N, CA, C and O atoms as a Tripos MOL2 file, in Angstrom:
@<TRIPOS>MOLECULE
protein
  188   187    47     0     0
PROTEIN
NO_CHARGES

@<TRIPOS>ATOM
      1 N         -69.8300    2.6600  -27.2840 N.3       1 MET1
      2 CA        -69.7610    4.0450  -26.6570 C.3       1 MET1
      3 C         -69.7860    4.3400  -24.9960 C.2       1 MET1
      4 O         -69.2370    5.2700  -24.4040 O.2       1 MET1
      5 N         -70.5760    3.2810  -24.4540 N.am      2 GLU2
      6 CA        -70.7070    3.2600  -22.7930 C.3       2 GLU2
      7 C         -69.3370    3.7490  -22.2050 C.2       2 GLU2
      8 O         -69.0250    4.6040  -21.3760 O.2       2 GLU2
      9 N         -68.6140    2.8060  -23.0180 N.am      3 SER3
     10 CA        -67.0410    3.4780  -22.1820 C.3       3 SER3
     11 C         -66.7250    4.5620  -21.9500 C.2       3 SER3
     12 O         -66.3170    4.9360  -20.8510 O.2       3 SER3
     13 N         -66.8820    5.4010  -23.1410 N.am      4 THR4
     14 CA        -66.4720    7.1000  -23.3300 C.3       4 THR4
     15 C         -66.7800    7.4600  -23.0110 C.2       4 THR4
     16 O         -66.1470    8.4210  -22.5750 O.2       4 THR4
     17 N         -68.6050    7.3520  -22.5590 N.am      5 ASN5
     18 CA        -69.5790    7.8830  -21.6340 C.3       5 ASN5
     19 C         -69.0550    7.9420  -20.3400 C.2       5 ASN5
     20 O         -68.9330    8.9500  -19.6430 O.2       5 ASN5
     21 N         -68.6860    6.5300  -20.0090 N.am      6 ARG6
     22 CA        -68.3600    6.4400  -18.2600 C.3       6 ARG6
     23 C         -67.0080    7.3760  -18.2530 C.2       6 ARG6
     24 O         -67.0240    8.4020  -17.5730 O.2       6 ARG6
     25 N         -65.7370    6.9960  -19.0740 N.am      7 VAL7
     26 CA        -64.7210    7.6490  -18.7720 C.3       7 VAL7
     27 C         -64.9440    9.2080  -18.5880 C.2       7 VAL7
     28 O         -64.3440    9.8250  -17.7080 O.2       7 VAL7
     29 N         -65.6920    9.7220  -19.3190 N.am      8 ALA8
     30 CA        -66.2790   11.7040  -19.2170 C.3       8 ALA8
     31 C         -67.1140   11.7320  -17.8480 C.2       8 ALA8
     32 O         -67.2200   12.8270  -17.2950 O.2       8 ALA8
     33 N         -67.7210   10.5980  -17.2550 N.am      9 GLU9
     34 CA        -68.0780   11.0740  -16.4140 C.3       9 GLU9
     35 C         -67.3310   10.8710  -14.8830 C.2       9 GLU9
     36 O         -67.4820   11.7480  -14.0330 O.2       9 GLU9
     37 N         -66.7130    9.9440  -14.6670 N.am     10 ILE10
     38 CA        -65.3960    9.7420  -14.0020 C.3      10 ILE10
     39 C         -64.5900   11.0530  -14.0680 C.2      10 ILE10
     40 O         -64.5620   11.5630  -12.9480 O.2      10 ILE10
     41 N         -63.9440   11.7570  -14.9600 N.am     11 GLY11
     42 CA        -63.4690   12.7370  -15.2940 C.3      11 GLY11
     43 C         -64.0320   13.9570  -14.2820 C.2      11 GLY11
     44 O         -63.5270   14.5170  -13.3090 O.2      11 GLY11
     45 N         -65.3610   14.1050  -14.9990 N.am     12 GLN12
     46 CA        -66.2440   15.2720  -14.3990 C.3      12 GLN12
     47 C         -66.4560   14.8880  -13.0790 C.2      12 GLN12
     48 O         -66.7740   15.8250  -12.3460 O.2      12 GLN12
     49 N         -66.3640   13.6430  -12.4800 N.am     13 PHE13
     50 CA        -66.3730   13.7130  -11.0180 C.3      13 PHE13
     51 C         -64.8460   13.7550  -10.5470 C.2      13 PHE13
     52 O         -64.8360   14.8190   -9.9280 O.2      13 PHE13
     53 N         -63.7210   13.3080  -10.4760 N.am     14 LEU14
     54 CA        -62.5820   13.9080  -10.6690 C.3      14 LEU14
     55 C         -62.7630   15.1710  -10.1010 C.2      14 LEU14
     56 O         -62.8950   15.6000   -8.9540 O.2      14 LEU14
     57 N         -62.7220   15.8080  -11.6110 N.am     15 ALA15
     58 CA        -62.6840   17.6510  -11.4730 C.3      15 ALA15
     59 C         -63.1340   18.3140  -10.3010 C.2      15 ALA15
     60 O         -62.4990   19.0920   -9.5900 O.2      15 ALA15
     61 N         -64.4680   17.8630  -10.1670 N.am     16 SER16
     62 CA        -65.1930   18.3760   -9.0970 C.3      16 SER16
     63 C         -64.9660   18.1790   -7.6000 C.2      16 SER16
     64 O         -65.2670   18.9150   -6.6600 O.2      16 SER16
     65 N         -64.3550   16.9930   -7.6240 N.am     17 ARG17
     66 CA        -63.8100   16.5090   -6.5320 C.3      17 ARG17
     67 C         -62.6500   17.5900   -6.0930 C.2      17 ARG17
     68 O         -62.7010   18.1700   -5.0090 O.2      17 ARG17
     69 N         -61.5450   17.8090   -7.1010 N.am     18 ARG18
     70 CA        -60.6070   18.7280   -6.8160 C.3      18 ARG18
     71 C         -60.9110   19.8550   -6.9890 C.2      18 ARG18
     72 O         -59.9730   20.6050   -6.7170 O.2      18 ARG18
     73 N         -61.9820   20.4670   -7.3920 N.am     19 ALA19
     74 CA        -62.3200   22.0930   -7.4540 C.3      19 ALA19
     75 C         -62.6670   22.0960   -5.5010 C.2      19 ALA19
     76 O         -62.2580   23.0350   -4.8190 O.2      19 ALA19
     77 N         -63.3170   21.1130   -4.9790 N.am     20 LYS20
     78 CA        -63.7450   21.3750   -3.5310 C.3      20 LYS20
     79 C         -62.4940   21.6030   -2.5880 C.2      20 LYS20
     80 O         -62.7690   22.1860   -1.5390 O.2      20 LYS20
     81 N         -61.2570   21.2720   -2.7610 N.am     21 ILE21
     82 CA        -60.3810   21.2800   -1.5990 C.3      21 ILE21
     83 C         -59.2990   22.0740   -2.3450 C.2      21 ILE21
     84 O         -58.8850   22.0010   -3.5020 O.2      21 ILE21
     85 N         -58.9810   22.8510   -1.3110 N.am     22 ALA22
     86 CA        -57.8260   24.0410   -1.4290 C.3      22 ALA22
     87 C         -56.5120   23.3660   -1.5150 C.2      22 ALA22
     88 O         -56.6320   22.1720   -1.2420 O.2      22 ALA22
     89 N         -55.5680   23.6390   -1.7360 N.am     23 PRO23
     90 CA        -53.7590   23.5130   -0.9330 C.3      23 PRO23
     91 C         -53.7750   23.0830    0.1460 C.2      23 PRO23
     92 O         -53.5530   21.9470    0.5650 O.2      23 PRO23
     93 N         -54.2110   24.5620    0.9410 N.am     24 GLU24
     94 CA        -53.7580   24.8440    2.2570 C.3      24 GLU24
     95 C         -54.7870   23.9070    3.0360 C.2      24 GLU24
     96 O         -54.3160   23.4750    4.0880 O.2      24 GLU24
     97 N         -56.0980   23.4950    2.7490 N.am     25 HIS25
     98 CA        -56.6960   22.5430    3.2810 C.3      25 HIS25
     99 C         -56.0010   21.1720    3.3600 C.2      25 HIS25
    100 O         -56.4400   20.2400    4.0350 O.2      25 HIS25
    101 N         -55.0210   21.1300    2.7080 N.am     26 VAL26
    102 CA        -54.5140   19.5240    3.2750 C.3      26 VAL26
    103 C         -52.8290   20.0520    3.2080 C.2      26 VAL26
    104 O         -51.9760   19.3250    2.7000 O.2      26 VAL26
    105 N         -52.6130   20.9300    3.5850 N.am     27 GLY27
    106 CA        -51.2660   21.2350    4.0870 C.3      27 GLY27
    107 C         -49.9740   21.1710    2.7620 C.2      27 GLY27
    108 O         -48.8870   20.5950    2.8160 O.2      27 GLY27
    109 N         -50.5710   21.9870    1.6140 N.am     28 LEU28
    110 CA        -49.3350   21.8680    0.5260 C.3      28 LEU28
    111 C         -48.9620   22.9170    0.6120 C.2      28 LEU28
    112 O         -49.6460   23.6730    1.3020 O.2      28 LEU28
    113 N         -48.0500   23.3160    0.1380 N.am     29 PRO29
    114 CA        -47.7600   25.0320    0.0190 C.3      29 PRO29
    115 C         -49.0280   25.3240   -0.8690 C.2      29 PRO29
    116 O         -49.7650   24.5630   -1.4950 O.2      29 PRO29
    117 N         -49.0260   26.8740   -0.6830 N.am     30 VAL30
    118 CA        -49.5560   27.5430   -1.4780 C.3      30 VAL30
    119 C         -48.8600   28.7070   -2.1410 C.2      30 VAL30
    120 O         -48.3930   29.6470   -1.4960 O.2      30 VAL30
    121 N         -48.8040   28.5950   -3.6040 N.am     31 TYR31
    122 CA        -48.1610   29.3960   -4.7520 C.3      31 TYR31
    123 C         -49.0310   30.7580   -4.8000 C.2      31 TYR31
    124 O         -49.7640   31.2000   -3.9150 O.2      31 TYR31
    125 N         -48.7630   31.2820   -6.0210 N.am     32 ASP32
    126 CA        -49.4080   32.2510   -6.0500 C.3      32 ASP32
    127 C         -50.8830   31.6700   -7.0290 C.2      32 ASP32
    128 O         -50.8350   31.1440   -8.1410 O.2      32 ASP32
    129 N         -51.8330   31.8980   -6.3980 N.am     33 ALA33
    130 CA        -52.8750   31.5670   -6.5380 C.3      33 ALA33
    131 C         -53.5100   32.3070   -8.1010 C.2      33 ALA33
    132 O         -54.4810   31.7730   -8.6370 O.2      33 ALA33
    133 N         -53.0230   33.2420   -8.5730 N.am     34 ALA34
    134 CA        -53.5470   33.9280   -9.4890 C.3      34 ALA34
    135 C         -53.0900   33.3260  -10.6420 C.2      34 ALA34
    136 O         -53.3820   33.8630  -11.7100 O.2      34 ALA34
    137 N         -52.2480   32.0380  -10.6380 N.am     35 LYS35
    138 CA        -51.4910   31.4200  -11.7100 C.3      35 LYS35
    139 C         -52.2950   30.1570  -12.0960 C.2      35 LYS35
    140 O         -52.1600   29.6110  -13.1910 O.2      35 LYS35
    141 N         -53.4720   29.5530  -10.7520 N.am     36 ARG36
    142 CA        -54.1570   28.5420  -11.2240 C.3      36 ARG36
    143 C         -55.4380   29.1100  -11.9660 C.2      36 ARG36
    144 O         -56.1390   30.0610  -11.6230 O.2      36 ARG36
    145 N         -55.5790   28.1730  -13.2140 N.am     37 ARG37
    146 CA        -56.4490   28.4150  -14.0410 C.3      37 ARG37
    147 C         -57.9730   28.0450  -13.5870 C.2      37 ARG37
    148 O         -58.9330   28.7160  -13.9650 O.2      37 ARG37
    149 N         -58.0920   26.9070  -12.7370 N.am     38 VAL38
    150 CA        -59.3240   26.9010  -11.8910 C.3      38 VAL38
    151 C         -59.1340   25.9880  -10.8970 C.2      38 VAL38
    152 O         -58.5780   24.8950  -11.0010 O.2      38 VAL38
    153 N         -59.7970   26.6630   -9.5770 N.am     39 PRO39
    154 CA        -59.9700   26.2380   -8.2650 C.3      39 PRO39
    155 C         -59.6150   24.7940   -7.5400 C.2      39 PRO39
    156 O         -59.9630   23.8260   -8.2160 O.2      39 PRO39
    157 N         -59.0830   24.5360   -6.4810 N.am     40 GLY40
    158 CA        -58.8270   23.6160   -5.8860 C.3      40 GLY40
    159 C         -57.3870   22.9070   -6.5540 C.2      40 GLY40
    160 O         -56.4760   23.6070   -6.9960 O.2      40 GLY40
    161 N         -57.3540   21.5700   -6.5470 N.am     41 LEU41
    162 CA        -55.8140   20.9640   -6.2930 C.3      41 LEU41
    163 C         -55.5900   20.5530   -7.7340 C.2      41 LEU41
    164 O         -56.5060   20.2290   -8.4900 O.2      41 LEU41
    165 N         -54.5190   20.5830   -8.0060 N.am     42 ARG42
    166 CA        -54.0790   20.1180   -9.5010 C.3      42 ARG42
    167 C         -54.0100   18.5990   -9.3320 C.2      42 ARG42
    168 O         -54.2650   18.0220   -8.2750 O.2      42 ARG42
    169 N         -53.6580   18.0320  -10.4230 N.am     43 ARG43
    170 CA        -53.7280   16.7950  -10.3300 C.3      43 ARG43
    171 C         -51.9620   16.0480   -9.9120 C.2      43 ARG43
    172 O         -51.8890   14.9020   -9.4660 O.2      43 ARG43
    173 N         -51.2260   16.5470  -10.0500 N.am     44 GLN44
    174 CA        -50.2380   16.1630   -9.2900 C.3      44 GLN44
    175 C         -50.1890   16.2630   -7.9780 C.2      44 GLN44
    176 O         -49.5070   15.5330   -7.2590 O.2      44 GLN44
    177 N         -51.1570   17.4820   -7.4710 N.am     45 GLU45
    178 CA        -51.1820   17.2800   -5.6920 C.3      45 GLU45
    179 C         -52.1840   16.2420   -5.2310 C.2      45 GLU45
    180 O         -52.0510   15.6980   -4.1350 O.2      45 GLU45
    181 N         -53.1190   15.9770   -5.9950 N.am     46 VAL46
    182 CA        -53.8510   14.7030   -5.9210 C.3      46 VAL46
    183 C         -53.4220   13.4400   -5.6260 C.2      46 VAL46
    184 O         -53.8170   12.6950   -4.7290 O.2      46 VAL46
    185 N         -52.2620   13.1900   -6.7690 N.am     47 ALA47
    186 CA        -51.6160   11.8800   -6.7260 C.3      47 ALA47
    187 C         -50.5250   11.8060   -5.7470 C.2      47 ALA47
    188 O         -49.8930   10.7590   -5.6050 O.2      47 ALA47
@<TRIPOS>BOND
     1     1     2 1
     2     2     3 1
     3     3     4 2
     4     3     5 am
     5     5     6 1
     6     6     7 1
     7     7     8 2
     8     7     9 am
     9     9    10 1
    10    10    11 1
    11    11    12 2
    12    11    13 am
    13    13    14 1
    14    14    15 1
    15    15    16 2
    16    15    17 am
    17    17    18 1
    18    18    19 1
    19    19    20 2
    20    19    21 am
    21    21    22 1
    22    22    23 1
    23    23    24 2
    24    23    25 am
    25    25    26 1
    26    26    27 1
    27    27    28 2
    28    27    29 am
    29    29    30 1
    30    30    31 1
    31    31    32 2
    32    31    33 am
    33    33    34 1
    34    34    35 1
    35    35    36 2
    36    35    37 am
    37    37    38 1
    38    38    39 1
    39    39    40 2
    40    39    41 am
    41    41    42 1
    42    42    43 1
    43    43    44 2
    44    43    45 am
    45    45    46 1
    46    46    47 1
    47    47    48 2
    48    47    49 am
    49    49    50 1
    50    50    51 1
    51    51    52 2
    52    51    53 am
    53    53    54 1
    54    54    55 1
    55    55    56 2
    56    55    57 am
    57    57    58 1
    58    58    59 1
    59    59    60 2
    60    59    61 am
    61    61    62 1
    62    62    63 1
    63    63    64 2
    64    63    65 am
    65    65    66 1
    66    66    67 1
    67    67    68 2
    68    67    69 am
    69    69    70 1
    70    70    71 1
    71    71    72 2
    72    71    73 am
    73    73    74 1
    74    74    75 1
    75    75    76 2
    76    75    77 am
    77    77    78 1
    78    78    79 1
    79    79    80 2
    80    79    81 am
    81    81    82 1
    82    82    83 1
    83    83    84 2
    84    83    85 am
    85    85    86 1
    86    86    87 1
    87    87    88 2
    88    87    89 am
    89    89    90 1
    90    90    91 1
    91    91    92 2
    92    91    93 am
    93    93    94 1
    94    94    95 1
    95    95    96 2
    96    95    97 am
    97    97    98 1
    98    98    99 1
    99    99   100 2
   100    99   101 am
   101   101   102 1
   102   102   103 1
   103   103   104 2
   104   103   105 am
   105   105   106 1
   106   106   107 1
   107   107   108 2
   108   107   109 am
   109   109   110 1
   110   110   111 1
   111   111   112 2
   112   111   113 am
   113   113   114 1
   114   114   115 1
   115   115   116 2
   116   115   117 am
   117   117   118 1
   118   118   119 1
   119   119   120 2
   120   119   121 am
   121   121   122 1
   122   122   123 1
   123   123   124 2
   124   123   125 am
   125   125   126 1
   126   126   127 1
   127   127   128 2
   128   127   129 am
   129   129   130 1
   130   130   131 1
   131   131   132 2
   132   131   133 am
   133   133   134 1
   134   134   135 1
   135   135   136 2
   136   135   137 am
   137   137   138 1
   138   138   139 1
   139   139   140 2
   140   139   141 am
   141   141   142 1
   142   142   143 1
   143   143   144 2
   144   143   145 am
   145   145   146 1
   146   146   147 1
   147   147   148 2
   148   147   149 am
   149   149   150 1
   150   150   151 1
   151   151   152 2
   152   151   153 am
   153   153   154 1
   154   154   155 1
   155   155   156 2
   156   155   157 am
   157   157   158 1
   158   158   159 1
   159   159   160 2
   160   159   161 am
   161   161   162 1
   162   162   163 1
   163   163   164 2
   164   163   165 am
   165   165   166 1
   166   166   167 1
   167   167   168 2
   168   167   169 am
   169   169   170 1
   170   170   171 1
   171   171   172 2
   172   171   173 am
   173   173   174 1
   174   174   175 1
   175   175   176 2
   176   175   177 am
   177   177   178 1
   178   178   179 1
   179   179   180 2
   180   179   181 am
   181   181   182 1
   182   182   183 1
   183   183   184 2
   184   183   185 am
   185   185   186 1
   186   186   187 1
   187   187   188 2
@<TRIPOS>SUBSTRUCTURE
     1 MET1         2 RESIDUE 1 A MET
     2 GLU2         6 RESIDUE 1 A GLU
     3 SER3        10 RESIDUE 1 A SER
     4 THR4        14 RESIDUE 1 A THR
     5 ASN5        18 RESIDUE 1 A ASN
     6 ARG6        22 RESIDUE 1 A ARG
     7 VAL7        26 RESIDUE 1 A VAL
     8 ALA8        30 RESIDUE 1 A ALA
     9 GLU9        34 RESIDUE 1 A GLU
    10 ILE10       38 RESIDUE 1 A ILE
    11 GLY11       42 RESIDUE 1 A GLY
    12 GLN12       46 RESIDUE 1 A GLN
    13 PHE13       50 RESIDUE 1 A PHE
    14 LEU14       54 RESIDUE 1 A LEU
    15 ALA15       58 RESIDUE 1 A ALA
    16 SER16       62 RESIDUE 1 A SER
    17 ARG17       66 RESIDUE 1 A ARG
    18 ARG18       70 RESIDUE 1 A ARG
    19 ALA19       74 RESIDUE 1 A ALA
    20 LYS20       78 RESIDUE 1 A LYS
    21 ILE21       82 RESIDUE 1 A ILE
    22 ALA22       86 RESIDUE 1 A ALA
    23 PRO23       90 RESIDUE 1 A PRO
    24 GLU24       94 RESIDUE 1 A GLU
    25 HIS25       98 RESIDUE 1 A HIS
    26 VAL26      102 RESIDUE 1 A VAL
    27 GLY27      106 RESIDUE 1 A GLY
    28 LEU28      110 RESIDUE 1 A LEU
    29 PRO29      114 RESIDUE 1 A PRO
    30 VAL30      118 RESIDUE 1 A VAL
    31 TYR31      122 RESIDUE 1 A TYR
    32 ASP32      126 RESIDUE 1 A ASP
    33 ALA33      130 RESIDUE 1 A ALA
    34 ALA34      134 RESIDUE 1 A ALA
    35 LYS35      138 RESIDUE 1 A LYS
    36 ARG36      142 RESIDUE 1 A ARG
    37 ARG37      146 RESIDUE 1 A ARG
    38 VAL38      150 RESIDUE 1 A VAL
    39 PRO39      154 RESIDUE 1 A PRO
    40 GLY40      158 RESIDUE 1 A GLY
    41 LEU41      162 RESIDUE 1 A LEU
    42 ARG42      166 RESIDUE 1 A ARG
    43 ARG43      170 RESIDUE 1 A ARG
    44 GLN44      174 RESIDUE 1 A GLN
    45 GLU45      178 RESIDUE 1 A GLU
    46 VAL46      182 RESIDUE 1 A VAL
    47 ALA47      186 RESIDUE 1 A ALA
């Protein structure tokens, strides 16, 4: 069970970091912001 908890912690950490960075802050094109479900970068943009 500890590994499941660890995976959840890592997921929460990554999501919180992505939410703090906007696409325009890192030179990515900004599309319609209204289409984003959550603030910050998408997983593809981080990769």
